[in-house]
N, C-alpha and C positions, 0 to 999 in steps of 0.2 A: 605452653610457651607464653611468656609475658608479652603484652602488647606495648609497643613504644608509647611513651607518654604523649607525644605530639599527635598520635593517631587515636587516642582514647576519645570517646564521646565527650562533648562539652559538659554534660551533666556530671559525669564522673570526676572530671578535673575540678569543676566548680564546687561540688559537694565536698571534695577532699579538703579544699582550702577553707570552706565554711565550717566544716566539722572540726578541723584543728583549731580555728580561731574560737569557735563556740565553747569547746571543752576546755581550752586553756583559760578563757574568761571565767567560766564556771568554777574552775579549780582555784583560780586566784581569789575570786569572791568568796568561795567556800573557806579558803584558808584564812582570809581576814575575819570570817565569822567564827571559825572553830578555834583559832589560836588562843584568844584570850581565855577561853574556858578550860583549855587543856584536856578536853574530854576525848577519849577514844582516838588519840593521835595516831596510834599504830594502824587502826582501821582506816583512818583518813589518808595516811600515806599509801596504804595498799590501794585505796580507791584512786588516788592520784596516778599511781603507776598504770592502772587500768585505763583511766581517762586519757592519759598521754599516748598509750600504746594503741588504743582502739582505732583512731582515725587511720593510722598507718597500716594496721592489719586489714581494715576494710578496703583501703585503696589497693593494697597488695592482692587481695582476693579478686577485685574487679579487673586488675591488669592481667591476672593469670586465667581468668575465666574465658571460655570460648565466646560467650556473649556478655561483654562488659555492662551493657545497659540492663540486662536482666539481673546480673549480680548486684548492680547499684540499687535496683529496686528492692532487693532483699536487704541491702545495707540500711536503707531508709526504714524498713520495718523493724530492724534491731536497734535503731537509735533510741526509741522510747525505753527499751530495756535498760540501757546505760543511764538514761535520765532517771528512771525509777531507782536505780542503785544510788545515784547522786542525791536524790531527794531524801531517802532514808538515812544516807550518811550525814547530811546536814540537819537531821532531825526535824524535817518538815519546816525549815526556816521559811517564813512567809514569802519574802522577796526572792530568795534564792530558788525556792520551789516554783514560784510563779514564773520567774524568768526562764528556768530550765524547761518547764512543761509547755509554756507558750512557744518557745523556740522550736521544740520538737513537734508540736501540733502544726505550726506554720510550715515547717519543712515537709511534713507528711502530706498536708492538704495541698501545698504548692506542687508537689511532685506526683501525687496519686489521687487527689480529689477528696471530696467529703466522704466517699465510701470507705476510706481507710481509717476513719475515726475509731470504730470499735476495736480494730486490731491495734491501733496506737494505744488506746486505754489499757488493753490487755498487756501490752508491752510494759507500760508503767508499773502495773500491778505485779507482773512477773519479776521485773528487776528489783522492785522494792522488797517483795517477799524473799527473794534470794539473799539479799544482804541482811534483812531483818532476822532470818533464820540463823545467821552467824553472829551478828553484833547485838541483836536485840532490837526491840521496837521502842523508840523514844521520840517524843514530840516536844519541840521547843520552837514556837512560832516567832518570837521576837527576833529581829535581825539588826545587827549592828549598823551604825550610820555609814561606816566605810563600805561594808558589804552591800548595804542598800543602794548607796550611790553608784558603786561599781555595777550592781545588777541593772540599774536604770540605764547606765551608759552602755552596758553590754547588750541589753535587749533592744535599746534604741539603735545601736550600731548594727545589730543583726537584722533588724527590720529595714534599715537603710540599705544594707548590703543586698538583702533579698530584692528590694525595689530596684536597686541599681542593676543587679544581674537580670531582673525581669525586663528592664528598659533596654539593656544591651541585647537581650534575646529578641525582643520585639523589633529592634532595629535590624538585627540579622535576618529575621523572618521577612520583614518588609523588603530588605535588599534581595533576599532570595526570591521573593515573589516577583520583584521587578526584573531580576535576571531571568526568571522563568518566562515572564511575559515577553522580554526581548528575544529570548531563545525561540519562543513560540512564533513570534513575528518572523524571525530568521528562517525557521523551519517552514512556515507557510510560504514565505517568498521563495525558498529553495524548492518547495513542492510545486509552486506555480511555475517556476522556471523549468522544473523537470517535466511537468505536464505539457508546457509549451514545446519543450524539446522533443518529447514523445510524439506530440502532434505533428511536429515537423518531420520526424522520422516516419510516422505513419503515412503522412502525405507523400513523402519521398518514396516510401515503399510502394504505395499505391501507384505513383507515377511510374516507378520502375516496372511494376507488374503490368501496367497498361502498355508501357513501351515494349515489354517482352511479348505481349499478346498482339501488338499492332504491327502492321507492315510499315516499314520506314518510309517508303515512297508514297503510298496512296492513303495511309491512315486507316485503312480497313483492317479487320482482323486478319492475322496471318494464318498460314497453313497449320501450324502447331495448335493454335487455339481452335481452329475450325475442327480439326480431328477430335479434340477433347469434347467440344460442345456438341458435335454431331452424335457422338456416342451417348451423351446424356439425353439428347432429344429423342433419339431412336428408342432408348430404353423407356423414357417417359411416355412417348406416344404409343409404344407397344403395350405398356401397362394400362394406359387410359383408353386404349382402342381408338385412337385418333389418327387421322392421316397426317403424313409428313411429306412436304414437297421439297425436293432438292433440285436447284436449277444451276446448270453448268454453263458458263459463258466463255467464248473464245473470240478474240479480236481477229477479224479476217485479214489475212496477208500482212500481219504486223511486221514480219521480217523485212518485207519490201518497203514498208513505211519507214522503218529505221534506216534502211539503206538509202532511201531518197532524201530524208530530212535530217538524219543524224539522231543519235541517242538522246540528247537533251529534248528534242522535239517529241521523240517517242515517249520519254518519261512524262512530258506535259500531257500528251494524249492519254496515257494511262490514268493520270490524275483526274482528268475531266470525266473519263468513263467511270472512275471510282465514285466521284461525286454523284453521278447519275444513279449508279447502283445503290448508293447509300440512301438516296431519296425514296427508294422502294421499301426499305426496311423500316416501316413506320411503327410497328408494335414492339413492345419490349422483348418479345420472344423471336422476332425476326432478326436475321443476321446476314450481313454482307461481308465477304472475305475475299482476299486475293489468294487464289489457289496456287499460283506460281507462274512467273513469266507474264504472258498476256492472257492468262486464264483467271477467271473470277467465278465466284459461286454465291448463291443466295439460298438461305434456309428459311422455310415458312412452316411453322407448326400449325396443326389443325387446319390444313389447307388441302382441299380435294383437287382432283385432276383438272376439272374445268376452271377452277380459280387459278391454279398454277399456270395453266396454259394461257389464260388471259393476262396474267402478270408478265409472263415471258414475252408475249406479243407487244405489250405496252413498253417493256424495257427495250426490245429491239427497235421499236419505232422512235423511242427517245434518243437512243444512241445515234440513229440515222439522222435525227433532227438536229443533232449538234453541228452537222454539216462541216465536219473536219475534212479538209481536202486530202484525197489519196489518189493521185493520178494513176498509179500503177494497179489500182484495184478495179475490178469489173464495174462496180457501182460508181467509181470516181470519188468516193468519200469513205470515211471510216465506217465500217459496219461490223456486226457481230453475228456469230452462229451460236444458237442456244439449244441446249438439251435439257429436257424436263423428265424427272422420274419422281413418282409418288409412292410412298410406302403405305400400304393398307390393304385389307381384304386379301392377305396372303401374298401380295406383290412386293417385290424388292425386300425380302425378309433379311434385315440386317444392314449394317453400315456399308460393308463392301459391295453388296448387291445394289444398294441405292446409288452409291457413287459410280459404280461400274456401269449401270444402266444409263445414268445421266451422261457419263463420258462417252459411251457408245453412241448415244443420241446426237451429241455434238459432232462427232466425226461423220455421222450419217448426214447431218445438215450441211457439213462442209462438202461432202462428196456430191450432194444434190445441188450445189451451186452457191452456197454461202448466203449470208444475210437471211437466214431462215430459222425457224423454231421447229424442233423435232421433239416428239414425246414418245417415251418408251411404250412398246406395245403391251397390252394385257395378255399375259401368257401364263402357262403353268410351269412345266419342267421340260427341258432345261431352261435356264435364265434367258429371257428374250434377247434375240439378236436382231429380229425384224423390227422396224420402227415405223411409226406413222408420221407422215409429214404434216406440219401445221401450215396455217395460211401465211403468206408473205405479204 
């Protein structure tokens, strides 16, 4: 299928025009040279038909080819063959031969580089021998004045045309490079904007993830995150054979506090307790969470029973030191009941056992008078229900 002319490569269209002009100029100059002698006019007319038809045939081949540029490169290789035919036809006229050969060499080198010279010379020889085998081999170097003048004009015009087309091509290349540079700047700006946008998305995603993992009132981790993190910590501490302390906290008589002061005051009370709890989660592996309602929890990796009990006592004292008035409470101020369970040495094997023992310890502390710390008892089987009372 023929390629539309406006879609053909620039080289195909340019060489088509240059080829028509060059061969027409050569034929006119050759005619001025051959006509006075009257020699071999029939051969010259046949050569003229070939010279006129050749550019159109080559252009048609390039348009029909699947790769027009590759076809045009082959056309450039066959141009010297036609020049060889012309040189033999004009009997090696000095100026005509010089102009034709120089034009073909310039075209070949311009389009294919110096490496094409051997092939170009072989083309001259092949074309010349083909015509010489039909019309004979004759040499007549002198060139008529008119043919010489036309040859000079033709080769000069050809060189100027090649220079002009080269100049236009350089302008087009410079413009293409400038356009490419501008596009690169635009792409870089767009890429930077995309990176900034992705950064905003990541920041928003991180914020959403944090919000999804945090309790809206206290800012501590919520129950969902606590459950996930506790499973990971239990698995890690089991693998590394390290103790894991889980502390459950329940605010004493919190329903009475809400009834006395109202829910806004109750929320403020929970916030202050949460701040106190968070101050105890000092290491990267420590975690404070709101378990639900007025219940909180603390997780301490690589923490044995003695350390966990000490932390729980300090926490209880810190909450009491807040001195939040609670008239309906036995202590007259807000206090907490704390249950401590430690996984290790076969105790509290698994998440459910760890949380269950800490929860049971909290209820034991409440039954024993509140504002107390209770620690799960060391037992074997079944899971401990008896609890040891800590100091108040």
